[in-house]
VOMINU-773197 format. One record per residue (C-alpha): residue in one letter; chain; x, z negated, y negated. Coordinates in steps of 0.2 Angstrom, whole numbers, plus 5000, padded with zeros to 4 digits. Each point is the difference from the previous one (the first is absolute). Layout:
N
{res = a; chain = A; px = X; pz = Z; py = Y} .
...
***
This chain:
396
{res = m; chain = A; px = 4883; pz = 5016; py = 4870} .
{res = v; chain = A; px = 4988; pz = 5014; py = 5001} .
{res = i; chain = A; px = 4978; pz = 4996; py = 4999} .
{res = n; chain = A; px = 4994; pz = 5008; py = 5016} .
{res = n; chain = A; px = 4983; pz = 4991; py = 4999} .
{res = p; chain = A; px = 4986; pz = 5008; py = 4985} .
{res = k; chain = A; px = 4996; pz = 4985; py = 4990} .
{res = v; chain = A; px = 5001; pz = 4992; py = 4983} .
{res = i; chain = A; px = 5017; pz = 4987; py = 4999} .
{res = r; chain = A; px = 4989; pz = 4984; py = 4991} .
{res = i; chain = A; px = 5016; pz = 4990; py = 4993} .
{res = n; chain = A; px = 4998; pz = 4983; py = 5005} .
{res = s; chain = A; px = 5017; pz = 4996; py = 4987} .
{res = e; chain = A; px = 5000; pz = 4997; py = 4981} .
{res = k; chain = A; px = 5003; pz = 5015; py = 4997} .
{res = t; chain = A; px = 5005; pz = 5018; py = 5006} .
{res = i; chain = A; px = 5011; pz = 5012; py = 4991} .
{res = v; chain = A; px = 4999; pz = 5018; py = 5009} .
{res = i; chain = A; px = 5016; pz = 5012; py = 4995} .
{res = l; chain = A; px = 4999; pz = 5016; py = 5003} .
{res = g; chain = A; px = 5014; pz = 5011; py = 5004} .
{res = g; chain = A; px = 5017; pz = 4993; py = 5009} .
{res = g; chain = A; px = 5014; pz = 5009; py = 4989} .
{res = t; chain = A; px = 5010; pz = 4993; py = 4987} .
{res = g; chain = A; px = 4987; pz = 4990; py = 4988} .
{res = g; chain = A; px = 4988; pz = 4996; py = 5015} .
{res = l; chain = A; px = 5013; pz = 4992; py = 5009} .
{res = v; chain = A; px = 5011; pz = 4989; py = 4986} .
{res = t; chain = A; px = 4980; pz = 4995; py = 4994} .
{res = a; chain = A; px = 4996; pz = 4992; py = 5019} .
{res = n; chain = A; px = 5017; pz = 4991; py = 5000} .
{res = i; chain = A; px = 4999; pz = 4991; py = 4985} .
{res = l; chain = A; px = 4980; pz = 4994; py = 5000} .
{res = r; chain = A; px = 5006; pz = 4996; py = 5019} .
{res = k; chain = A; px = 5012; pz = 4989; py = 4992} .
{res = k; chain = A; px = 4992; pz = 4992; py = 4986} .
{res = l; chain = A; px = 4984; pz = 4996; py = 5008} .
{res = k; chain = A; px = 4995; pz = 4990; py = 5015} .
{res = k; chain = A; px = 4996; pz = 5008; py = 5015} .
{res = n; chain = A; px = 4979; pz = 4994; py = 4998} .
{res = h; chain = A; px = 5002; pz = 5017; py = 4990} .
{res = r; chain = A; px = 4998; pz = 5017; py = 5010} .
{res = i; chain = A; px = 5010; pz = 5013; py = 4996} .
{res = i; chain = A; px = 4999; pz = 5015; py = 5007} .
{res = l; chain = A; px = 5010; pz = 5016; py = 4998} .
{res = i; chain = A; px = 4992; pz = 5018; py = 5006} .
{res = d; chain = A; px = 5009; pz = 5015; py = 5003} .
{res = k; chain = A; px = 4996; pz = 5015; py = 5011} .
{res = e; chain = A; px = 5020; pz = 5001; py = 5006} .
{res = e; chain = A; px = 5007; pz = 4986; py = 5009} .
{res = y; chain = A; px = 5015; pz = 5001; py = 4990} .
{res = h; chain = A; px = 5008; pz = 4999; py = 4985} .
{res = f; chain = A; px = 5010; pz = 5013; py = 4993} .
{res = f; chain = A; px = 5015; pz = 4999; py = 4990} .
{res = p; chain = A; px = 5001; pz = 5016; py = 4989} .
{res = p; chain = A; px = 5017; pz = 4995; py = 4990} .
{res = s; chain = A; px = 5007; pz = 5003; py = 5017} .
{res = y; chain = A; px = 4992; pz = 5018; py = 5002} .
{res = l; chain = A; px = 5013; pz = 5009; py = 4994} .
{res = w; chain = A; px = 5012; pz = 4990; py = 5010} .
{res = v; chain = A; px = 4991; pz = 5006; py = 5015} .
{res = m; chain = A; px = 5001; pz = 5019; py = 4995} .
{res = m; chain = A; px = 5017; pz = 5000; py = 4997} .
{res = g; chain = A; px = 5002; pz = 4990; py = 5020} .
{res = w; chain = A; px = 5009; pz = 4986; py = 4989} .
{res = r; chain = A; px = 4986; pz = 4987; py = 5005} .
{res = k; chain = A; px = 4991; pz = 5001; py = 5020} .
{res = i; chain = A; px = 4982; pz = 5002; py = 4997} .
{res = d; chain = A; px = 4994; pz = 4982; py = 5009} .
{res = k; chain = A; px = 5011; pz = 4992; py = 4987} .
{res = v; chain = A; px = 4988; pz = 5003; py = 4984} .
{res = k; chain = A; px = 4983; pz = 4994; py = 5009} .
{res = k; chain = A; px = 4995; pz = 4985; py = 5004} .
{res = s; chain = A; px = 4984; pz = 4996; py = 5009} .
{res = l; chain = A; px = 4986; pz = 4990; py = 4989} .
{res = e; chain = A; px = 4994; pz = 4990; py = 5017} .
{res = r; chain = A; px = 5017; pz = 4990; py = 4995} .
{res = l; chain = A; px = 4988; pz = 4992; py = 4986} .
{res = n; chain = A; px = 4987; pz = 4992; py = 5014} .
{res = r; chain = A; px = 5016; pz = 4987; py = 5002} .
{res = k; chain = A; px = 4999; pz = 4996; py = 4983} .
{res = r; chain = A; px = 4982; pz = 4996; py = 5000} .
{res = i; chain = A; px = 4998; pz = 5016; py = 4991} .
{res = e; chain = A; px = 4986; pz = 5011; py = 5009} .
{res = f; chain = A; px = 5004; pz = 5017; py = 5004} .
{res = i; chain = A; px = 4985; pz = 5010; py = 5005} .
{res = q; chain = A; px = 5006; pz = 5018; py = 5004} .
{res = a; chain = A; px = 4984; pz = 5013; py = 4996} .
{res = e; chain = A; px = 4995; pz = 5011; py = 4988} .
{res = v; chain = A; px = 4987; pz = 4994; py = 4987} .
{res = k; chain = A; px = 4985; pz = 5011; py = 4998} .
{res = k; chain = A; px = 4991; pz = 4992; py = 4987} .
{res = i; chain = A; px = 5004; pz = 4989; py = 4984} .
{res = d; chain = A; px = 4984; pz = 4991; py = 4997} .
{res = l; chain = A; px = 5004; pz = 4991; py = 4982} .
{res = q; chain = A; px = 4979; pz = 4996; py = 5000} .
{res = n; chain = A; px = 5000; pz = 4989; py = 5013} .
{res = k; chain = A; px = 5019; pz = 4993; py = 5000} .
{res = q; chain = A; px = 5004; pz = 5010; py = 5016} .
{res = v; chain = A; px = 5012; pz = 5014; py = 5008} .
{res = v; chain = A; px = 4993; pz = 5008; py = 5015} .
{res = l; chain = A; px = 5012; pz = 5007; py = 5014} .
{res = k; chain = A; px = 4999; pz = 5016; py = 5010} .
{res = s; chain = A; px = 5001; pz = 4988; py = 5014} .
{res = e; chain = A; px = 4982; pz = 4997; py = 5006} .
{res = a; chain = A; px = 4995; pz = 4999; py = 4983} .
{res = d; chain = A; px = 5012; pz = 4983; py = 5000} .
{res = s; chain = A; px = 4997; pz = 4991; py = 4982} .
{res = i; chain = A; px = 5009; pz = 4988; py = 4992} .
{res = l; chain = A; px = 4994; pz = 4989; py = 4986} .
{res = y; chain = A; px = 5012; pz = 4994; py = 4986} .
{res = d; chain = A; px = 5001; pz = 4991; py = 4985} .
{res = y; chain = A; px = 5015; pz = 5008; py = 4994} .
{res = l; chain = A; px = 5006; pz = 5019; py = 5001} .
{res = i; chain = A; px = 5016; pz = 5007; py = 4999} .
{res = l; chain = A; px = 5001; pz = 5021; py = 5000} .
{res = a; chain = A; px = 5014; pz = 5003; py = 5004} .
{res = l; chain = A; px = 4999; pz = 5019; py = 5008} .
{res = g; chain = A; px = 5014; pz = 5009; py = 4994} .
{res = a; chain = A; px = 4997; pz = 5017; py = 4993} .
{res = e; chain = A; px = 4997; pz = 5013; py = 5017} .
{res = l; chain = A; px = 5008; pz = 5017; py = 5003} .
{res = d; chain = A; px = 4990; pz = 5015; py = 4997} .
{res = l; chain = A; px = 5007; pz = 5013; py = 5014} .
{res = t; chain = A; px = 4984; pz = 5010; py = 5004} .
{res = s; chain = A; px = 5008; pz = 5015; py = 4989} .
{res = l; chain = A; px = 5018; pz = 5000; py = 5006} .
{res = p; chain = A; px = 5005; pz = 5011; py = 5013} .
{res = f; chain = A; px = 5009; pz = 4983; py = 5010} .
{res = d; chain = A; px = 5001; pz = 5008; py = 5017} .
{res = s; chain = A; px = 5012; pz = 5012; py = 4993} .
{res = e; chain = A; px = 5021; pz = 4997; py = 5007} .
{res = d; chain = A; px = 5005; pz = 5003; py = 4982} .
{res = v; chain = A; px = 4985; pz = 4989; py = 4988} .
{res = h; chain = A; px = 5005; pz = 4982; py = 5003} .
{res = l; chain = A; px = 4994; pz = 4981; py = 4997} .
{res = f; chain = A; px = 5011; pz = 4988; py = 4991} .
{res = y; chain = A; px = 4989; pz = 4990; py = 4997} .
{res = s; chain = A; px = 4990; pz = 4994; py = 5014} .
{res = f; chain = A; px = 5009; pz = 4989; py = 5014} .
{res = a; chain = A; px = 4996; pz = 5014; py = 5013} .
{res = g; chain = A; px = 5006; pz = 5016; py = 4991} .
{res = l; chain = A; px = 5018; pz = 4992; py = 4998} .
{res = e; chain = A; px = 5005; pz = 4999; py = 5019} .
{res = p; chain = A; px = 4996; pz = 5021; py = 5002} .
{res = l; chain = A; px = 5007; pz = 5002; py = 4983} .
{res = k; chain = A; px = 5016; pz = 4992; py = 5005} .
{res = k; chain = A; px = 5005; pz = 5011; py = 5012} .
{res = r; chain = A; px = 4992; pz = 5014; py = 4992} .
{res = l; chain = A; px = 5015; pz = 4997; py = 4988} .
{res = e; chain = A; px = 5013; pz = 4998; py = 5015} .
{res = t; chain = A; px = 4999; pz = 5018; py = 5004} .
{res = f; chain = A; px = 4997; pz = 5004; py = 4984} .
{res = t; chain = A; px = 5016; pz = 5012; py = 4993} .
{res = q; chain = A; px = 4996; pz = 5011; py = 4987} .
{res = g; chain = A; px = 4988; pz = 5005; py = 4987} .
{res = v; chain = A; px = 4988; pz = 4993; py = 4987} .
{res = v; chain = A; px = 4994; pz = 4985; py = 5000} .
{res = t; chain = A; px = 4986; pz = 4995; py = 4986} .
{res = l; chain = A; px = 4989; pz = 4984; py = 4997} .
{res = v; chain = A; px = 4984; pz = 5001; py = 4993} .
{res = i; chain = A; px = 4990; pz = 4986; py = 4993} .
{res = a; chain = A; px = 4983; pz = 5006; py = 5002} .
{res = s; chain = A; px = 4992; pz = 4991; py = 4984} .
{res = l; chain = A; px = 4999; pz = 4982; py = 4990} .
{res = p; chain = A; px = 5000; pz = 4987; py = 5002} .
{res = y; chain = A; px = 5008; pz = 4997; py = 5016} .
{res = k; chain = A; px = 5008; pz = 4984; py = 5007} .
{res = c; chain = A; px = 5018; pz = 4994; py = 4999} .
{res = p; chain = A; px = 5003; pz = 5013; py = 4985} .
{res = a; chain = A; px = 5021; pz = 5000; py = 5005} .
{res = a; chain = A; px = 4997; pz = 5007; py = 5019} .
{res = p; chain = A; px = 4998; pz = 5017; py = 4995} .
{res = y; chain = A; px = 5018; pz = 5001; py = 4989} .
{res = e; chain = A; px = 5009; pz = 4988; py = 5014} .
{res = a; chain = A; px = 4994; pz = 5011; py = 5012} .
{res = a; chain = A; px = 5009; pz = 5013; py = 4991} .
{res = l; chain = A; px = 5018; pz = 4992; py = 4999} .
{res = f; chain = A; px = 4999; pz = 4993; py = 5016} .
{res = l; chain = A; px = 4997; pz = 5016; py = 5006} .
{res = r; chain = A; px = 5015; pz = 5007; py = 4991} .
{res = n; chain = A; px = 5010; pz = 4986; py = 5005} .
{res = y; chain = A; px = 4997; pz = 5004; py = 5021} .
{res = f; chain = A; px = 5003; pz = 5017; py = 4997} .
{res = n; chain = A; px = 5017; pz = 5001; py = 4991} .
{res = k; chain = A; px = 5006; pz = 4985; py = 5014} .
{res = k; chain = A; px = 4996; pz = 5012; py = 5011} .
{res = n; chain = A; px = 5007; pz = 5016; py = 4993} .
{res = r; chain = A; px = 4985; pz = 5007; py = 4996} .
{res = n; chain = A; px = 5004; pz = 5003; py = 4981} .
{res = q; chain = A; px = 4993; pz = 5016; py = 4998} .
{res = i; chain = A; px = 4982; pz = 4995; py = 5002} .
{res = e; chain = A; px = 4989; pz = 5003; py = 4985} .
{res = i; chain = A; px = 4989; pz = 4983; py = 4994} .
{res = n; chain = A; px = 4986; pz = 5002; py = 4991} .
{res = l; chain = A; px = 4988; pz = 4988; py = 4993} .
{res = y; chain = A; px = 4981; pz = 5005; py = 4991} .
{res = a; chain = A; px = 4991; pz = 4986; py = 4989} .
{res = p; chain = A; px = 4984; pz = 4997; py = 4992} .
{res = e; chain = A; px = 5008; pz = 4991; py = 4988} .
{res = p; chain = A; px = 5010; pz = 5002; py = 4982} .
{res = a; chain = A; px = 5014; pz = 4991; py = 5006} .
{res = p; chain = A; px = 5007; pz = 4987; py = 5014} .
{res = l; chain = A; px = 4989; pz = 4984; py = 5002} .
{res = p; chain = A; px = 4993; pz = 5002; py = 4982} .
{res = v; chain = A; px = 4990; pz = 4986; py = 4997} .
{res = a; chain = A; px = 5017; pz = 4991; py = 5002} .
{res = g; chain = A; px = 5007; pz = 5010; py = 4984} .
{res = p; chain = A; px = 5013; pz = 5013; py = 4994} .
{res = d; chain = A; px = 5016; pz = 4987; py = 5008} .
{res = v; chain = A; px = 4993; pz = 5002; py = 5016} .
{res = g; chain = A; px = 4997; pz = 5015; py = 5001} .
{res = l; chain = A; px = 5016; pz = 5007; py = 4992} .
{res = a; chain = A; px = 5009; pz = 4990; py = 5011} .
{res = v; chain = A; px = 4991; pz = 5008; py = 5016} .
{res = t; chain = A; px = 5002; pz = 5018; py = 4992} .
{res = q; chain = A; px = 5018; pz = 5000; py = 4997} .
{res = m; chain = A; px = 5001; pz = 4992; py = 5019} .
{res = f; chain = A; px = 4991; pz = 5017; py = 5006} .
{res = e; chain = A; px = 5015; pz = 5010; py = 4990} .
{res = d; chain = A; px = 5015; pz = 4989; py = 5005} .
{res = f; chain = A; px = 4992; pz = 5006; py = 5019} .
{res = k; chain = A; px = 4996; pz = 5016; py = 4999} .
{res = i; chain = A; px = 4982; pz = 4995; py = 5003} .
{res = n; chain = A; px = 4987; pz = 5013; py = 4989} .
{res = y; chain = A; px = 4985; pz = 4991; py = 4991} .
{res = y; chain = A; px = 4983; pz = 5010; py = 4993} .
{res = p; chain = A; px = 4990; pz = 4989; py = 4992} .
{res = n; chain = A; px = 4982; pz = 5003; py = 4992} .
{res = s; chain = A; px = 4996; pz = 5010; py = 5018} .
{res = q; chain = A; px = 4985; pz = 4998; py = 5006} .
{res = f; chain = A; px = 4999; pz = 5004; py = 5017} .
{res = k; chain = A; px = 4986; pz = 5011; py = 5007} .
{res = n; chain = A; px = 5004; pz = 5003; py = 5018} .
{res = i; chain = A; px = 5010; pz = 5004; py = 5014} .
{res = i; chain = A; px = 5000; pz = 5016; py = 5012} .
{res = p; chain = A; px = 5009; pz = 4995; py = 5014} .
{res = e; chain = A; px = 4999; pz = 5017; py = 5009} .
{res = k; chain = A; px = 5010; pz = 5007; py = 4984} .
{res = k; chain = A; px = 5010; pz = 4983; py = 4996} .
{res = t; chain = A; px = 4992; pz = 5001; py = 4983} .
{res = i; chain = A; px = 4998; pz = 4987; py = 4990} .
{res = h; chain = A; px = 4987; pz = 5006; py = 4983} .
{res = f; chain = A; px = 4997; pz = 4991; py = 4985} .
{res = v; chain = A; px = 4986; pz = 5000; py = 4988} .
{res = d; chain = A; px = 5008; pz = 5010; py = 4986} .
{res = g; chain = A; px = 5000; pz = 5015; py = 5013} .
{res = s; chain = A; px = 5021; pz = 4994; py = 5005} .
{res = s; chain = A; px = 5005; pz = 5000; py = 5016} .
{res = q; chain = A; px = 5017; pz = 4992; py = 5012} .
{res = d; chain = A; px = 5004; pz = 5006; py = 5015} .
{res = y; chain = A; px = 5006; pz = 4988; py = 5015} .
{res = d; chain = A; px = 5008; pz = 4997; py = 5015} .
{res = l; chain = A; px = 4997; pz = 4982; py = 5001} .
{res = c; chain = A; px = 4985; pz = 4990; py = 4988} .
{res = l; chain = A; px = 4997; pz = 4981; py = 4998} .
{res = v; chain = A; px = 4984; pz = 4999; py = 4992} .
{res = v; chain = A; px = 4994; pz = 4983; py = 4991} .
{res = p; chain = A; px = 4980; pz = 5003; py = 5002} .
{res = p; chain = A; px = 4989; pz = 4993; py = 4989} .
{res = h; chain = A; px = 4993; pz = 4984; py = 5001} .
{res = k; chain = A; px = 4982; pz = 4993; py = 4999} .
{res = a; chain = A; px = 4993; pz = 4981; py = 5000} .
{res = p; chain = A; px = 4993; pz = 5000; py = 5020} .
{res = n; chain = A; px = 4981; pz = 5005; py = 4999} .
{res = i; chain = A; px = 4992; pz = 4984; py = 5000} .
{res = v; chain = A; px = 5002; pz = 4995; py = 4983} .
{res = g; chain = A; px = 4995; pz = 5012; py = 4994} .
{res = e; chain = A; px = 4985; pz = 4997; py = 5012} .
{res = a; chain = A; px = 4997; pz = 4982; py = 4995} .
{res = g; chain = A; px = 5000; pz = 5005; py = 4980} .
{res = l; chain = A; px = 5017; pz = 4993; py = 4996} .
{res = t; chain = A; px = 5010; pz = 5015; py = 4994} .
{res = d; chain = A; px = 4998; pz = 5010; py = 4982} .
{res = d; chain = A; px = 5002; pz = 5016; py = 4995} .
{res = s; chain = A; px = 5020; pz = 5000; py = 5002} .
{res = g; chain = A; px = 4994; pz = 4996; py = 5021} .
{res = w; chain = A; px = 5009; pz = 4986; py = 4998} .
{res = i; chain = A; px = 4994; pz = 4981; py = 5002} .
{res = p; chain = A; px = 5001; pz = 4994; py = 4980} .
{res = s; chain = A; px = 5004; pz = 4982; py = 4999} .
{res = d; chain = A; px = 5006; pz = 4986; py = 4986} .
{res = r; chain = A; px = 5018; pz = 5004; py = 4996} .
{res = s; chain = A; px = 5005; pz = 4981; py = 5000} .
{res = t; chain = A; px = 4989; pz = 4993; py = 5015} .
{res = l; chain = A; px = 4996; pz = 5015; py = 5010} .
{res = k; chain = A; px = 4984; pz = 4995; py = 5000} .
{res = t; chain = A; px = 4986; pz = 5013; py = 5002} .
{res = q; chain = A; px = 4981; pz = 5001; py = 4993} .
{res = y; chain = A; px = 4994; pz = 4989; py = 5015} .
{res = s; chain = A; px = 5000; pz = 4981; py = 5001} .
{res = n; chain = A; px = 5014; pz = 4999; py = 5010} .
{res = v; chain = A; px = 5007; pz = 5015; py = 5005} .
{res = y; chain = A; px = 5017; pz = 5004; py = 4996} .
{res = a; chain = A; px = 5010; pz = 5017; py = 5001} .
{res = i; chain = A; px = 5019; pz = 5002; py = 5003} .
{res = g; chain = A; px = 5014; pz = 5011; py = 5002} .
{res = d; chain = A; px = 4997; pz = 5019; py = 5001} .
{res = v; chain = A; px = 4981; pz = 5001; py = 5002} .
{res = t; chain = A; px = 4999; pz = 4996; py = 4982} .
{res = s; chain = A; px = 5002; pz = 5009; py = 4985} .
{res = i; chain = A; px = 5005; pz = 4986; py = 4984} .
{res = k; chain = A; px = 5003; pz = 5009; py = 4984} .
{res = l; chain = A; px = 5013; pz = 4995; py = 4988} .
{res = p; chain = A; px = 5002; pz = 4997; py = 4985} .
{res = n; chain = A; px = 5010; pz = 5019; py = 4997} .
{res = g; chain = A; px = 4987; pz = 5010; py = 5006} .
{res = g; chain = A; px = 5006; pz = 5000; py = 5018} .
{res = i; chain = A; px = 4998; pz = 4994; py = 5018} .
{res = l; chain = A; px = 5009; pz = 4988; py = 5009} .
{res = p; chain = A; px = 5010; pz = 5008; py = 5012} .
{res = k; chain = A; px = 4994; pz = 4998; py = 5019} .
{res = a; chain = A; px = 5016; pz = 4991; py = 5005} .
{res = g; chain = A; px = 5003; pz = 4986; py = 5014} .
{res = i; chain = A; px = 5008; pz = 4988; py = 4985} .
{res = f; chain = A; px = 4983; pz = 4998; py = 4990} .
{res = a; chain = A; px = 4989; pz = 4999; py = 5017} .
{res = h; chain = A; px = 5011; pz = 4985; py = 5003} .
{res = k; chain = A; px = 4999; pz = 4992; py = 4982} .
{res = h; chain = A; px = 4980; pz = 5004; py = 5000} .
{res = a; chain = A; px = 5002; pz = 4989; py = 5018} .
{res = e; chain = A; px = 5006; pz = 4984; py = 4990} .
{res = v; chain = A; px = 4987; pz = 5000; py = 4988} .
{res = v; chain = A; px = 4986; pz = 5003; py = 5010} .
{res = a; chain = A; px = 5006; pz = 4986; py = 5014} .
{res = e; chain = A; px = 5006; pz = 4987; py = 4986} .
{res = n; chain = A; px = 4982; pz = 5004; py = 4991} .
{res = i; chain = A; px = 4990; pz = 4996; py = 5017} .
{res = s; chain = A; px = 5008; pz = 4989; py = 5007} .
{res = a; chain = A; px = 5001; pz = 4990; py = 4980} .
{res = e; chain = A; px = 4982; pz = 5002; py = 5000} .
{res = i; chain = A; px = 4996; pz = 4993; py = 5016} .
{res = l; chain = A; px = 5007; pz = 4983; py = 4997} .
{res = d; chain = A; px = 4995; pz = 4999; py = 4985} .
{res = h; chain = A; px = 5017; pz = 4999; py = 4990} .
{res = p; chain = A; px = 4999; pz = 5008; py = 4982} .
{res = k; chain = A; px = 5013; pz = 5009; py = 5000} .
{res = r; chain = A; px = 4999; pz = 5020; py = 5002} .
{res = i; chain = A; px = 5014; pz = 5014; py = 4999} .
{res = k; chain = A; px = 5001; pz = 5019; py = 4993} .
{res = y; chain = A; px = 5009; pz = 5013; py = 5006} .
{res = e; chain = A; px = 5010; pz = 5007; py = 4983} .
{res = g; chain = A; px = 5004; pz = 5017; py = 5005} .
{res = n; chain = A; px = 5019; pz = 4995; py = 5008} .
{res = g; chain = A; px = 5005; pz = 5014; py = 5011} .
{res = s; chain = A; px = 5016; pz = 5007; py = 5010} .
{res = c; chain = A; px = 5007; pz = 5011; py = 5012} .
{res = f; chain = A; px = 5015; pz = 5008; py = 5012} .
{res = i; chain = A; px = 5004; pz = 5018; py = 4996} .
{res = e; chain = A; px = 5010; pz = 5007; py = 5015} .
{res = i; chain = A; px = 5013; pz = 5013; py = 4997} .
{res = g; chain = A; px = 5008; pz = 4999; py = 5017} .
{res = n; chain = A; px = 5020; pz = 4998; py = 5005} .
{res = g; chain = A; px = 4995; pz = 4980; py = 5001} .
{res = k; chain = A; px = 4995; pz = 4999; py = 4981} .
{res = a; chain = A; px = 4984; pz = 4997; py = 4991} .
{res = g; chain = A; px = 4996; pz = 4999; py = 4982} .
{res = y; chain = A; px = 4987; pz = 4987; py = 4994} .
{res = a; chain = A; px = 4984; pz = 4998; py = 4984} .
{res = s; chain = A; px = 4995; pz = 4984; py = 4996} .
{res = g; chain = A; px = 4988; pz = 4996; py = 4984} .
{res = n; chain = A; px = 4982; pz = 4996; py = 4993} .
{res = f; chain = A; px = 4988; pz = 5014; py = 5003} .
{res = y; chain = A; px = 4986; pz = 4993; py = 4987} .
{res = k; chain = A; px = 5013; pz = 5000; py = 4985} .
{res = t; chain = A; px = 4992; pz = 5007; py = 4985} .
{res = p; chain = A; px = 5002; pz = 5014; py = 4995} .
{res = k; chain = A; px = 5007; pz = 5005; py = 5015} .
{res = p; chain = A; px = 5008; pz = 4992; py = 5018} .
{res = e; chain = A; px = 5017; pz = 4995; py = 4996} .
{res = v; chain = A; px = 5012; pz = 5003; py = 5016} .
{res = k; chain = A; px = 5019; pz = 4999; py = 5002} .
{res = v; chain = A; px = 5009; pz = 5008; py = 5011} .
{res = y; chain = A; px = 5014; pz = 4996; py = 5010} .
{res = k; chain = A; px = 5011; pz = 5015; py = 5004} .
{res = p; chain = A; px = 5004; pz = 5002; py = 5022} .
{res = r; chain = A; px = 5012; pz = 4987; py = 5007} .
{res = r; chain = A; px = 5002; pz = 4995; py = 5021} .
{res = y; chain = A; px = 4992; pz = 4982; py = 4991} .
{res = w; chain = A; px = 4984; pz = 5008; py = 4999} .
{res = h; chain = A; px = 4998; pz = 5008; py = 5014} .
{res = w; chain = A; px = 5006; pz = 4986; py = 5011} .
{res = s; chain = A; px = 4988; pz = 4987; py = 4989} .
{res = k; chain = A; px = 4987; pz = 5012; py = 5006} .
{res = v; chain = A; px = 5007; pz = 4998; py = 5019} .
{res = i; chain = A; px = 5000; pz = 4982; py = 4999} .
{res = f; chain = A; px = 4980; pz = 5000; py = 4992} .
{res = e; chain = A; px = 4996; pz = 5009; py = 5015} .
{res = k; chain = A; px = 5006; pz = 4987; py = 5013} .
{res = y; chain = A; px = 4993; pz = 4989; py = 4987} .
{res = w; chain = A; px = 4982; pz = 5005; py = 5000} .
{res = f; chain = A; px = 4997; pz = 5001; py = 5019} .
{res = r; chain = A; px = 5008; pz = 4981; py = 5003} .
{res = k; chain = A; px = 4990; pz = 4995; py = 4983} .
{res = w; chain = A; px = 4981; pz = 5009; py = 5003} .
{res = f; chain = A; px = 5001; pz = 4997; py = 5020} .
***
């Protein structure tokens, strides 16, 4: 639903819950709230995109294992559930007057509860993605061009580089490298060199050393060169060279970049962010410092007991959404029970060839996160395939 006429939308129902963002967190929050609350409570989800995209399947699209139209669904379908979807860009979050101002003719929506599920934006301003050999696999729009380029890439050096911390889907760059090796081997392009440069000291460091060791061992087994503690500086596409802060460089024939991430400008302009550039929210309730305003998922900065930061991953957005939706509905219905997010999370680690590993644990454990790693098996790969199907059927 797109609003065309400028006006302030006054709600003639008991409560209005506005959700900004139609990704993992926003989608789950809206569905649970709608299920728990009567129809006289209004649930509005706002996103500038028409579609909900499913990032866990992006690498399958990159490899040609999944059609691109199979990893998205129109958010308009939510209207059938009496979740009001508005496709619009947000101009301003007005916390004082409890309203969200849209860019479309300066429309405003008043809220009783506001849930910020805006995710992390990709900062592409300083990267040469107009170059034929520099590609983006963290964006839906970048998948098809990269897929076509891989089909014609028969020899040379492929370099993946993570531009900065933090970045969402922490396993994805490592999975991408493993996928590429599997892909090239199947096409008898075994001689292609694959490098991965990362600013972190080990793969998925917040999950603990066991996870990092498991991934680095897989890299050795698959003959992928891994360079941790590499601080990216820039790319010179004319020379096909990546430069790092320490003065070193790496030539490439094909470069895949994880760009810098940032919170959407509107949350900073509203005064919601701290020095980290992200929104601090209570690690158990996801409440912000503002009354009835919650922040969930990638847009947040949640400190762990060991001093680290909770990773930006879909599983955490999902878990946050469940807590926020349960507690808001309980408050509206005057139920005494409240729940807390206790730090549990998990992820698949795909390696290609129909296999995946799995990591699961509690990130709030003291003195450090407690995460168990399960060896790659076909079982975990098919579990992810089933989860993808479940996701679209469950929430749409």
